[in-house]
C-alpha positions as CSV (number, residue, x, y, z in Angstrom):
1,X,10.8,13.3,-1.4
2,X,9.7,16.7,0.0
3,X,10.6,17.2,3.7
4,X,7.3,18.2,5.2
5,X,8.7,18.0,8.7
6,X,11.1,20.9,8.4
7,X,10.3,23.6,11.0
8,X,7.5,21.5,12.4
9,X,6.7,20.9,16.1
10,X,6.1,17.4,17.4
11,X,3.7,17.5,20.3
12,X,1.5,14.4,19.7
13,X,1.7,11.4,17.5
14,X,-1.5,12.8,16.0
15,X,0.6,15.6,14.5
16,X,2.3,13.4,11.9
17,X,0.9,11.7,8.9
18,X,1.7,8.1,7.8
19,X,3.7,9.6,4.9
20,X,5.8,11.6,7.4
21,X,6.3,8.5,9.6
22,X,7.8,6.8,6.5
23,X,10.1,9.8,6.0
24,X,11.2,9.7,9.6
25,X,11.8,5.9,9.5
26,X,13.8,6.1,6.3
27,X,16.0,8.8,7.9
28,X,16.3,6.7,11.1
29,X,17.7,3.8,9.1
30,X,20.2,6.3,7.5
31,X,21.2,7.5,10.9
32,X,21.8,4.0,12.1
33,X,24.1,3.5,9.1
34,X,25.8,6.8,9.8
35,X,26.5,6.0,13.5
36,X,27.6,2.5,12.7
37,X,30.1,3.5,10.0
38,X,31.3,7.0,11.0
39,X,29.9,7.8,14.4
40,X,28.1,10.9,13.1
41,X,28.8,14.1,11.0
42,X,28.5,17.8,11.2
43,X,25.3,18.5,9.3
44,X,23.8,20.4,12.2
45,X,26.9,22.4,13.1
46,X,25.0,25.6,12.5
47,X,22.1,24.7,14.8
48,X,21.5,24.7,18.6
49,X,19.0,22.6,20.6
50,X,17.8,23.7,24.0
51,X,16.8,20.7,26.2
52,X,14.4,22.1,28.9
53,X,13.6,19.2,31.2
54,X,11.5,20.4,34.0
55,X,11.1,16.8,35.0
56,X,14.5,14.9,35.5
57,X,15.3,12.3,32.9
58,X,18.1,9.8,32.1
59,X,17.5,8.1,28.8
60,X,15.4,10.7,26.9
61,X,17.6,13.6,28.0
62,X,20.8,11.8,27.2
63,X,19.7,10.5,23.9
64,X,18.6,13.9,22.7
65,X,21.9,15.4,23.8
66,X,23.8,12.5,22.1
67,X,21.7,12.8,18.9
68,X,22.4,16.5,18.5
69,X,26.1,16.1,19.3
70,X,26.5,13.2,16.8
71,X,25.2,15.6,14.1
72,X,27.6,18.3,15.1
73,X,25.0,20.6,16.7
74,X,25.3,22.8,19.8
75,X,23.3,22.1,23.0
76,X,21.8,24.0,25.9
77,X,21.3,21.1,28.4
78,X,19.0,21.8,31.4
79,X,18.0,18.6,33.2
80,X,15.7,19.3,36.2
81,X,15.9,23.1,35.7
82,X,17.9,23.5,39.0
83,X,20.1,26.6,39.2
84,X,18.0,28.4,36.7
85,X,15.6,31.3,37.0
86,X,12.8,28.9,37.2
87,X,13.8,28.4,40.9
88,X,13.4,32.2,41.3
89,X,9.9,32.0,40.1
90,X,10.2,32.7,36.3
91,X,7.1,31.7,34.5
92,X,7.0,28.9,31.9
93,X,6.0,31.2,29.0
94,X,8.9,33.6,29.8
95,X,11.4,30.7,30.0
96,X,10.5,29.3,26.6
97,X,10.6,32.7,25.0
98,X,14.0,33.3,26.5
99,X,15.5,30.0,25.2
100,X,13.8,30.4,21.8
101,X,16.1,33.4,21.3
102,X,19.2,31.2,22.0
103,X,18.3,28.0,20.2
104,X,16.8,26.8,16.9
105,X,14.5,24.2,18.6
106,X,13.3,23.4,22.1
107,X,13.0,19.9,23.5
108,X,10.7,20.1,26.5
109,X,9.8,17.6,29.2
110,X,7.3,18.7,31.9
111,X,5.4,17.0,34.7
112,X,2.2,18.8,33.6
113,X,0.3,17.5,30.6
114,X,-0.1,20.1,27.8
115,X,2.9,22.3,28.6
116,X,4.9,21.6,25.5
117,X,1.8,22.3,23.4
118,X,1.4,25.6,25.4
119,X,4.9,26.6,24.5
120,X,4.0,26.7,20.8
121,X,1.6,29.5,21.6
122,X,4.4,31.7,22.7
123,X,7.3,30.9,20.3
124,X,7.8,30.2,16.6
125,X,10.7,27.8,17.0
126,X,9.8,24.1,16.7
127,X,9.1,22.3,19.9
128,X,9.6,18.6,20.5
129,X,7.5,17.0,23.3
130,X,9.9,14.8,25.4
131,X,7.1,13.7,27.7
132,X,4.4,15.8,29.3
133,X,3.0,14.3,32.6
134,X,0.5,11.6,31.8
135,X,-0.1,13.1,28.4
136,X,2.1,11.8,25.6
137,X,5.7,10.8,24.6
138,X,5.7,10.9,20.8
139,X,9.4,10.2,20.2
140,X,9.3,7.1,22.4
141,X,6.3,5.8,20.5
142,X,8.0,6.4,17.2
143,X,11.1,4.5,17.9
144,X,9.0,1.8,19.7
145,X,7.1,1.4,16.4
146,X,10.3,1.4,14.4
147,X,11.6,-1.4,16.6
148,X,8.5,-3.5,16.2
149,X,8.6,-3.3,12.5
150,X,12.4,-3.9,12.5
151,X,12.1,-7.0,14.6
152,X,8.8,-8.5,13.3
153,X,8.7,-7.1,9.8
154,X,5.2,-5.7,9.7
155,X,2.2,-4.5,11.8
156,X,-0.8,-6.1,10.1
157,X,-2.0,-9.2,12.0
158,X,0.1,-8.5,15.1
159,X,-1.3,-8.8,18.7
160,X,0.2,-6.1,20.9
161,X,-0.3,-6.4,24.6
162,X,0.2,-3.2,26.7
163,X,0.7,-4.1,30.4
164,X,0.8,-2.2,33.7
165,X,0.2,1.5,34.3
166,X,-2.0,2.4,31.3
167,X,-3.6,5.4,33.1
168,X,-0.5,7.5,33.7
169,X,1.9,5.8,31.2
170,X,2.4,8.4,28.5
171,X,4.4,6.0,26.3
172,X,1.4,3.7,25.9
173,X,-0.9,6.6,25.3
174,X,1.2,7.6,22.3
175,X,2.0,4.1,21.1
176,X,-1.6,2.9,21.0
177,X,-2.7,5.9,19.0
178,X,0.2,5.6,16.6
179,X,-0.4,1.9,16.0
180,X,-4.1,2.3,15.0
181,X,-3.2,5.2,12.8
182,X,-1.1,3.0,10.6
183,X,-2.9,-0.4,10.7
184,X,-6.5,-1.5,11.1
185,X,-5.4,-5.1,11.4
186,X,-3.7,-5.1,14.7
187,X,-5.1,-6.5,17.9
188,X,-4.5,-4.5,21.0
189,X,-4.8,-6.0,24.5
190,X,-4.9,-3.5,27.4
191,X,-3.8,-5.3,30.6
192,X,-4.1,-3.3,33.8
193,X,-5.9,-3.3,37.2
194,X,-9.1,-1.2,37.2
195,X,-7.3,1.7,38.9
196,X,-4.8,2.0,36.1
197,X,-6.9,1.3,33.0
198,X,-6.3,3.2,29.8
199,X,-8.1,6.6,29.7
200,X,-11.5,6.4,28.2
201,X,-10.8,9.0,25.5
202,X,-7.9,7.0,24.1
203,X,-10.0,3.8,24.1
204,X,-12.7,5.6,22.3
205,X,-10.2,6.8,19.6
206,X,-9.0,3.3,19.1
207,X,-12.5,1.9,18.8
208,X,-13.5,4.5,16.2
209,X,-11.0,2.8,13.9
210,X,-12.7,-0.6,14.3
211,X,-9.6,-2.0,15.9
212,X,-10.0,-5.3,17.9
213,X,-9.4,-4.3,21.5
214,X,-9.5,-6.3,24.7
215,X,-9.4,-5.0,28.2
216,X,-8.5,-7.4,31.0
217,X,-6.6,-7.4,34.3
218,X,-5.3,-11.0,33.6
219,X,-2.1,-11.1,31.6
220,X,-2.2,-14.9,31.4
221,X,-5.4,-14.6,29.4
222,X,-3.7,-13.0,26.5
223,X,0.1,-13.8,26.8
224,X,0.1,-16.9,24.5
225,X,-1.3,-14.9,21.6
226,X,1.0,-11.9,22.1
227,X,3.5,-10.8,19.5
228,X,4.6,-7.7,21.3
229,X,4.6,-7.6,25.1
230,X,5.0,-3.9,26.1
231,X,5.4,-3.7,29.9
232,X,5.3,-0.4,31.8
233,X,6.2,0.6,35.4
234,X,3.6,1.9,37.8
235,X,4.6,5.5,38.2
236,X,5.1,6.4,41.8
237,X,5.5,10.1,41.0
238,X,1.9,10.3,39.7
239,X,0.3,9.0,42.9
240,X,-1.1,11.3,45.6
241,X,-1.7,8.3,47.9
242,X,1.5,6.3,48.4
243,X,-0.3,3.4,49.9
244,X,-2.2,3.0,46.7
245,X,1.1,2.9,44.8
246,X,2.5,0.2,47.1
247,X,-0.6,-2.0,46.4
248,X,-0.2,-1.7,42.7
249,X,3.5,-1.4,42.0
250,X,4.1,-5.2,41.7
251,X,0.7,-6.1,40.2
252,X,2.4,-7.7,37.2
253,X,5.7,-9.5,37.3
254,X,7.3,-10.8,34.1
255,X,9.8,-13.6,34.7
256,X,11.1,-16.7,33.0
257,X,8.2,-18.8,34.5
258,X,5.6,-16.3,33.2
259,X,7.2,-16.4,29.7
260,X,7.0,-20.2,29.3
261,X,3.5,-19.7,27.7
262,X,4.7,-16.9,25.3
263,X,5.6,-17.4,21.7
264,X,9.1,-18.2,20.7
265,X,9.0,-15.4,18.1
266,X,7.8,-12.3,19.9
267,X,9.4,-9.3,21.5
268,X,9.4,-7.9,25.0
269,X,9.6,-4.1,25.3
270,X,9.8,-1.6,28.2
271,X,10.2,2.2,28.0
272,X,12.5,2.1,31.1
273,X,13.3,2.6,33.9
274,X,12.3,-0.8,35.3
275,X,11.7,0.4,38.8
276,X,9.6,-2.2,40.8
277,X,10.8,-5.4,39.3
278,X,7.9,-5.6,36.8
279,X,10.4,-7.3,34.5
280,X,12.8,-9.5,36.4
281,X,16.6,-9.3,35.7
282,X,16.6,-12.9,34.5
283,X,14.5,-11.8,31.5
284,X,17.2,-9.3,30.3
285,X,19.1,-12.1,28.6
286,X,16.1,-13.6,26.9
287,X,16.6,-13.3,23.1
288,X,13.1,-11.9,22.8
289,X,13.9,-8.9,25.0
290,X,14.8,-5.7,23.2
291,X,14.5,-3.1,25.9
292,X,18.2,-3.0,26.6
293,X,19.5,-3.2,23.1
294,X,17.7,-2.3,19.8
295,X,14.9,-0.4,21.5
296,X,17.4,1.8,23.2
297,X,19.7,2.2,20.1
298,X,16.7,3.0,17.9
299,X,15.8,5.9,20.3
300,X,19.1,7.6,19.5
301,X,18.8,7.0,15.7
302,X,15.2,8.2,15.5
303,X,15.9,11.4,17.5
304,X,18.9,12.1,15.2
305,X,16.5,11.7,12.3
306,X,13.9,14.0,13.8
307,X,16.4,16.7,14.6
308,X,17.9,16.5,11.1
309,X,14.5,16.7,9.4
310,X,13.1,19.5,11.7
311,X,16.3,21.6,11.4
312,X,17.5,20.9,7.9
313,X,15.4,21.7,4.9
């Protein structure tokens, strides 16, 4: 199969076709096997990845670093951009041009939506969006989707419930659009208080595909029918008014009692971190929870797959 992803940037889930998703998922499965049996190899020993994280990160940053190192590649790791010329006032477009001279691809996280896309206007190196403000998080959405299919076997007919901060949550922005691009037979429940509802343009894109969609603020209304419960934290860093955050941060709490009405065969997901107790610790050991095991591991394997496909013809 021809690798149409070679040299390509990944800014949005809308940048990739269903055929390319299949290529990525096939390579992800290969990477899982590689890590399980050998730990990695040196196929990217001739490549360097620059991780430019203007917004600090734990999991995304670490998994990209680990992914590149497991494939033998070099890294330029900048998490938070402290002690760089950015602190001296260097512009974004100068910074990305500088690092494009040192690295073969740039992985960029930024607090401002649209900045990774802007980088592609200044450089010819491939850019991977590692999260841009309240915009998108395409790699997270890809391994979330991979996990759903791995655990439940299919998409068609599933009811997927997205809960919490759907306004600022870039993971759900990407995941919802990725889901409807692959199946017209999913049901999507959007569960959020009015202040944190999914942006209207994303809802409109979903509705254009004739997907069954339900908006509600009541999780109990939809939990019993749910196959995938995807919980997000309320993002304190996106609020100008801290009192508004305090009112909303614990709007939804998933605990053992809440899950009594849920299906025995379903999965509970979270992009992490769990910051305000939106999923109680007691749920971590529930066999339906995947956010601390396969969802995390698949993030590493998928990012290895992406780097391999983008940097190796």
